[in-house]
C-alpha positions in Angstrom: 112.3 22.8 41.5 112.3 19.0 42.2 112.9 16.9 39.2 110.3 14.0 38.7 111.9 11.0 37.2 110.1 7.9 35.9 111.1 6.0 39.0 109.7 8.7 41.4 106.5 8.8 39.4 106.1 5.0 39.6 106.8 5.2 43.4 103.8 7.5 43.7 101.7 5.2 41.6 102.6 2.3 43.8 101.5 4.3 46.9 98.2 5.2 45.2 97.6 1.6 44.2 98.3 0.5 47.8 95.9 3.0 49.4 93.1 2.2 46.9 93.4 -1.6 47.3 93.6 -1.3 51.1 90.4 0.7 51.1 88.7 -2.0 49.0 90.0 -4.9 51.0 88.9 -3.5 54.4 85.4 -2.3 53.5 82.3 -4.4 53.9 80.9 -6.4 51.0 77.3 -5.1 50.6 76.0 -5.7 54.0 73.5 -3.2 55.6 75.3 -0.9 58.0 73.8 -2.4 61.1 74.6 -6.0 60.1 78.1 -5.1 59.0 78.7 -3.4 62.4 77.5 -6.4 64.3 79.5 -8.8 62.2 82.6 -6.7 62.6 82.2 -6.8 66.4 81.6 -10.5 66.3 84.8 -11.2 64.3 87.1 -8.4 65.7 89.4 -10.8 67.5 90.1 -12.9 64.4 90.6 -10.0 61.9 93.8 -10.0 59.9 96.1 -7.1 60.6 96.8 -5.5 57.2 98.7 -2.5 58.5 101.5 -4.4 60.2 101.7 -6.8 57.2 102.0 -3.9 54.7 104.7 -2.2 56.8 106.8 -5.4 57.0 106.3 -6.4 53.4 107.0 -2.9 51.9 110.2 -2.7 53.9 111.4 -6.0 52.4 110.4 -4.9 48.9 112.2 -1.6 49.2 115.3 -3.3 50.4 115.2 -5.7 47.5 114.4 -2.9 45.0 117.7 -1.2 45.9 119.8 -4.3 45.3 117.7 -5.9 42.5 120.1 -8.8 42.0 118.0 -10.3 39.3 119.1 -7.5 37.0 122.5 -9.3 36.6 121.0 -12.7 35.7 120.6 -14.0 32.2 117.1 -15.3 31.2 118.0 -19.0 31.7 119.6 -18.3 35.1 116.5 -16.5 36.2 114.3 -19.4 35.2 116.6 -21.9 37.0 116.6 -19.7 40.1 112.8 -19.7 40.3 112.6 -23.5 39.7 115.3 -24.0 42.4 113.2 -21.9 44.8 110.1 -23.9 44.0 112.0 -27.1 44.8 112.9 -25.6 48.2 109.2 -25.1 48.7 108.6 -28.7 47.9 111.2 -29.9 50.3 109.8 -27.7 53.0 106.4 -29.2 52.5 107.8 -32.7 52.7 109.6 -31.9 55.9 106.5 -30.3 57.4 104.5 -33.4 56.6 107.1 -35.7 58.2 107.0 -33.5 61.4 103.2 -33.4 61.5 102.9 -37.2 61.0 105.2 -37.7 64.0 103.1 -35.4 66.2 99.9 -37.1 65.2 101.1 -40.7 65.5 100.0 -42.1 68.9 102.9 -44.6 68.8 105.5 -41.9 69.0 105.8 -40.7 72.6 108.5 -38.1 72.0 107.8 -36.4 68.7 110.1 -33.5 69.4 113.1 -35.8 69.8 112.0 -38.0 66.9 111.9 -35.1 64.5 114.9 -33.2 65.8 116.8 -33.8 62.5 113.8 -32.7 60.4 113.2 -29.6 62.4 116.9 -28.6 62.1 116.7 -29.1 58.4 113.5 -27.1 58.2 115.0 -24.2 60.0 118.0 -24.1 57.7 115.8 -24.5 54.6 113.5 -21.7 55.7 116.5 -19.3 56.3 117.6 -19.9 52.7 114.0 -19.5 51.4 113.7 -16.1 53.1 116.6 -14.9 51.1 115.8 -16.5 47.8 112.0 -16.0 47.9 112.2 -12.2 47.4 114.4 -12.7 44.3 112.1 -15.4 42.9 109.1 -13.0 43.5 110.8 -10.3 41.6 111.7 -12.6 38.6 108.2 -14.0 38.4 106.8 -10.5 38.5 109.0 -9.4 35.6 108.2 -12.5 33.6 104.4 -11.9 34.0 105.0 -8.3 33.0 106.6 -9.3 29.8 103.6 -11.6 28.9 101.2 -8.8 29.9 103.0 -6.4 27.6 102.6 -8.9 24.8 98.9 -9.0 25.5 98.6 -5.3 24.9 99.1 -3.9 28.4 101.5 -1.2 29.4 102.9 2.2 28.5 106.4 2.3 26.9 107.0 -1.3 28.1 106.0 -0.3 31.7 103.0 -2.3 33.1 100.7 -0.1 35.1 100.1 -0.8 37.9 103.5 -2.6 38.2 103.2 -6.3 38.9 104.1 -6.9 42.6 103.4 -9.7 45.0 104.9 -11.8 47.7 104.7 -15.3 49.1 103.2 -15.1 52.6 100.9 -16.8 55.0 97.4 -15.8 53.7 94.4 -14.6 55.7 91.4 -16.9 55.8 88.3 -15.4 54.3 84.9 -15.3 56.1 81.8 -15.1 53.9 78.3 -14.6 55.1 75.2 -15.3 53.1 71.4 -15.2 53.9 70.0 -18.7 54.3 67.1 -18.0 52.0 69.2 -17.0 49.0 72.8 -17.4 47.8 74.2 -13.9 48.1 77.5 -12.6 49.6 76.4 -9.9 52.0 79.7 -9.8 54.0 83.3 -10.8 53.6 86.2 -10.2 56.0 89.8 -11.4 56.0 90.6 -13.3 59.2 94.0 -14.3 60.7 96.3 -16.7 58.9 96.7 -20.3 60.0 93.3 -21.1 61.2 92.7 -24.8 61.9 89.7 -26.7 60.7 88.4 -26.8 64.3 88.8 -23.0 64.6 87.0 -22.4 61.3 84.1 -24.6 62.5 83.9 -22.7 65.8 83.8 -19.3 64.0 81.1 -20.5 61.7 79.0 -22.0 64.4 79.3 -19.0 66.7 78.2 -16.6 63.9 75.3 -18.8 62.9 74.2 -19.0 66.5 74.3 -15.2 66.8 72.7 -14.7 63.3 70.3 -17.6 62.8 69.1 -16.3 59.4 72.6 -16.3 58.0 75.0 -18.9 56.6 78.7 -18.6 57.4 81.8 -20.1 55.7 85.5 -19.7 56.4 88.0 -20.8 53.8 91.6 -20.6 52.8 92.4 -18.6 49.7 95.2 -18.8 47.1 95.8 -15.1 46.7 94.6 -11.6 47.7 94.8 -8.4 45.7 96.5 -6.2 48.4 99.5 -4.3 47.1 101.9 -6.1 46.9 99.5 -9.0 46.2 99.5 -11.9 48.6 100.3 -15.4 47.2 100.0 -18.7 48.8 103.4 -20.6 49.0 103.3 -23.3 46.4 105.8 -25.4 44.4 103.6 -25.3 41.2 104.9 -22.9 38.6 101.7 -23.3 36.7 99.6 -22.2 39.6 101.9 -19.4 40.7 102.1 -17.8 37.3 98.4 -17.9 37.0 97.6 -16.4 40.4 100.2 -13.6 39.9 98.4 -12.5 36.8 95.0 -13.1 38.3 95.7 -10.7 41.2 97.3 -8.2 38.9 94.1 -8.1 36.9 92.3 -7.1 40.1 94.9 -4.3 40.6 94.3 -3.1 37.0 90.5 -3.1 37.5 90.7 -1.1 40.8 90.9 2.2 38.8 87.8 1.3 36.8 84.1 1.0 37.8 84.2 -2.8 37.7 87.0 -2.9 40.3 86.0 0.1 42.4 82.5 -1.2 42.8 83.7 -4.8 43.6 81.3 -5.2 46.5 78.3 -3.5 44.9 76.5 -6.8 44.1 77.2 -10.5 43.6 77.0 -9.9 39.8 79.7 -7.2 39.9 81.9 -9.4 42.0 81.4 -12.4 39.7 82.3 -10.3 36.7 85.4 -9.0 38.4 86.6 -12.5 39.6 85.7 -14.2 36.3 87.6 -11.6 34.3 90.7 -12.0 36.6 90.5 -15.8 36.2 90.4 -15.5 32.4 93.4 -13.2 32.3 95.2 -15.4 34.9 94.7 -18.6 33.0 95.9 -17.0 29.7 98.9 -15.2 31.2 99.9 -18.2 33.4 100.1 -20.5 30.3 102.0 -17.9 28.3 104.6 -17.6 31.1 105.1 -21.4 31.1 105.5 -21.5 27.3 107.8 -18.4 27.2 110.1 -19.2 30.1 109.6 -22.7 31.6 108.4 -25.2 29.0 112.0 -26.3 28.1 112.8 -27.2 31.7 109.6 -29.1 32.6 109.4 -32.8 32.0 105.8 -33.0 30.9 103.5 -31.7 28.2 101.9 -28.3 28.6 98.6 -27.5 26.9 98.6 -24.5 24.6 96.8 -21.4 25.9 93.2 -21.0 25.1 92.8 -19.0 21.8 91.1 -15.6 21.8 88.9 -16.8 18.9 86.2 -19.3 19.7 84.3 -20.7 22.6 81.9 -22.9 20.7 83.8 -26.1 21.6 83.7 -25.8 25.3 86.0 -28.6 26.6 83.8 -31.5 27.4 80.5 -29.6 28.1 77.6 -31.9 27.4 79.7 -35.0 27.1 78.6 -38.1 28.9 81.3 -39.2 31.2 81.7 -42.8 32.5 83.7 -44.2 35.4 84.9 -40.7 36.5 83.7 -38.1 38.9 83.5 -34.6 37.3 83.8 -32.2 40.3 82.7 -29.1 38.3 79.8 -30.7 36.7 78.5 -32.3 39.9 79.0 -29.0 41.8 77.1 -27.1 39.0 74.2 -29.6 39.3 74.2 -29.2 43.1 74.1 -25.4 42.8 71.2 -25.5 40.3 69.1 -27.8 42.6 69.9 -25.6 45.6 68.9 -22.5 43.8 65.6 -24.1 42.8 64.9 -25.2 46.4 65.6 -21.8 47.8 63.5 -20.1 45.2 60.6 -22.3 46.4 61.3 -21.3 50.0 62.6 -24.8 51.0 65.5 -23.6 53.1 65.9 -26.6 55.4 65.4 -29.1 52.5 68.2 -27.2 50.6 70.5 -27.4 53.6 69.8 -31.2 54.0 70.5 -31.7 50.3 73.8 -29.7 50.5 75.0 -31.8 53.4 74.2 -35.0 51.6 76.0 -33.7 48.5 79.0 -32.7 50.7 79.3 -36.3 51.9 79.0 -37.5 48.3 81.9 -35.2 47.3 84.0 -36.5 50.3 83.3 -40.1 49.2 84.6 -39.3 45.8 87.9 -37.9 47.1 87.0 -34.2 47.6 87.2 -33.5 51.3 84.8 -30.5 51.5 84.6 -29.4 55.1 81.4 -27.4 54.6 78.9 -26.9 51.8 76.3 -24.2 52.4 74.8 -21.0 51.0 78.0 -19.0 51.9 80.2 -21.6 50.2 78.3 -21.0 46.9 78.2 -17.3 47.4 82.0 -17.3 47.5 83.1 -19.9 45.0 80.2 -19.1 42.6 81.9 -15.8 41.7 84.7 -17.7 39.9 82.9 -18.5 36.7 85.6 -18.9 34.0 85.0 -22.7 33.6 82.6 -23.8 30.8 81.4 -26.5 33.2 79.9 -23.9 35.5 81.1 -25.3 38.9 79.7 -23.5 41.9 78.4 -20.6 39.8 75.1 -22.4 38.8 72.9 -20.8 36.2 73.3 -17.2 37.4 70.3 -17.0 39.7 70.5 -14.1 42.0 68.4 -12.5 44.7 67.3 -9.7 42.3 65.8 -12.2 39.9 65.2 -15.7 41.2 63.6 -16.7 37.8 67.0 -16.9 36.0 69.3 -14.0 35.5 71.8 -14.5 32.8 75.0 -16.2 34.1 78.2 -14.2 34.1 80.6 -16.9 32.9 79.3 -17.6 29.3 78.9 -13.8 28.7 82.4 -12.9 29.7 83.9 -15.9 27.8 82.1 -14.7 24.7 83.6 -11.2 25.2 87.0 -12.8 25.7 86.6 -14.8 22.5 85.6 -11.7 20.5 88.5 -9.6 21.9 91.6 -9.0 19.8 93.9 -9.0 22.9 93.6 -9.5 26.7 94.0 -5.8 27.0 91.0 -5.2 24.8 89.0 -7.6 26.8 89.6 -5.8 30.1 89.1 -2.4 28.6 85.7 -3.6 27.2 84.4 -4.8 30.5 86.2 -2.5 33.0 83.6 0.4 32.7 80.7 -2.0 33.4 79.3 -3.1 36.8 76.6 -5.3 35.4 75.9 -7.6 32.5 73.2 -5.2 31.3 75.7 -2.4 31.1 78.2 -4.6 29.3 75.6 -5.7 26.7 74.6 -2.1 26.1 78.1 -1.1 25.0 
């Protein structure tokens, strides 16, 4: 009889997680079958190939898992290794900027010759990063796992599902919303590396084919495939946050809140807001536990799981500063009101005027429309509201309760982050949560 070890059991768990997450990532997001089919056909050439990405990524992960060089490092050495890798990411970004500037400068007639030294340095740096990146990912995953265990997660010190992710070129996300109401009826991952011009073309083509729909294509910071996909960044604050954020999606996959992710905008907003709260908490804990001593700046303490009554600047009058979240929240509220009154064109004119206002204040928004709000409005962990508005939905245009304040209240009343997720995980609506 074959002996089942803990490792073999975890391998099977990893495969189960992978299959479940792939099914969720590839399915439609609440669109009627006919509309989903037509949108799938219209975007088929730009769709991200998850199968080839999974095969390549899992092969690299398995190879690293056999060697696991981080096992032989002391804690300080691990932290230094990650910070050195992030410095390589910073250097790569600077070299890329230098090369791009040369190719965009009309005064440089031979950009390839001009940037030969930078391109050689970039190739050598990328070769080193391919080797060190896998180890950095493994170390970060283990550090986040330690923090999650302190937050009440895991069985016998093993976090389930295991924390796993990789730095990779991320797909762009297509979101489609009806014009008459802000509601995500379709989402689809598109190929990585789309230019702004290509994003505009995709949006315009879809809106021409579907004149009653609003389309928006955007870059994303992470995606809860398995292993999770992370945008390459040199910010340890951002990376530690997004690793925990995507893991929270993995955790919720095996509960109604995760499995029914695309059931409604409210369900999706609950899922994303919960993941954001866990990510913000765990990200700060990782910094305090492993990196604070090596960073030359102050780091705010993590938000306590005790009170949300003093909600960081909400209601304060601010002078001589532009508050992006507050202004976006105001914009969303006005747009919701206009759409509820049937003033679709007026709402769209207003959004374009506001987009230009944001650009003038240093926020280069390429597009601001119903689909933009349908996507960004699901991330409602900020007390200022941001793109989430007041929780108005297509089911109840008179003012359905917003997701963010409710989930932040549950967070404040939870003894641990684990208790928080266990409380909300069985629920797919605020009504179900409040009935518990």
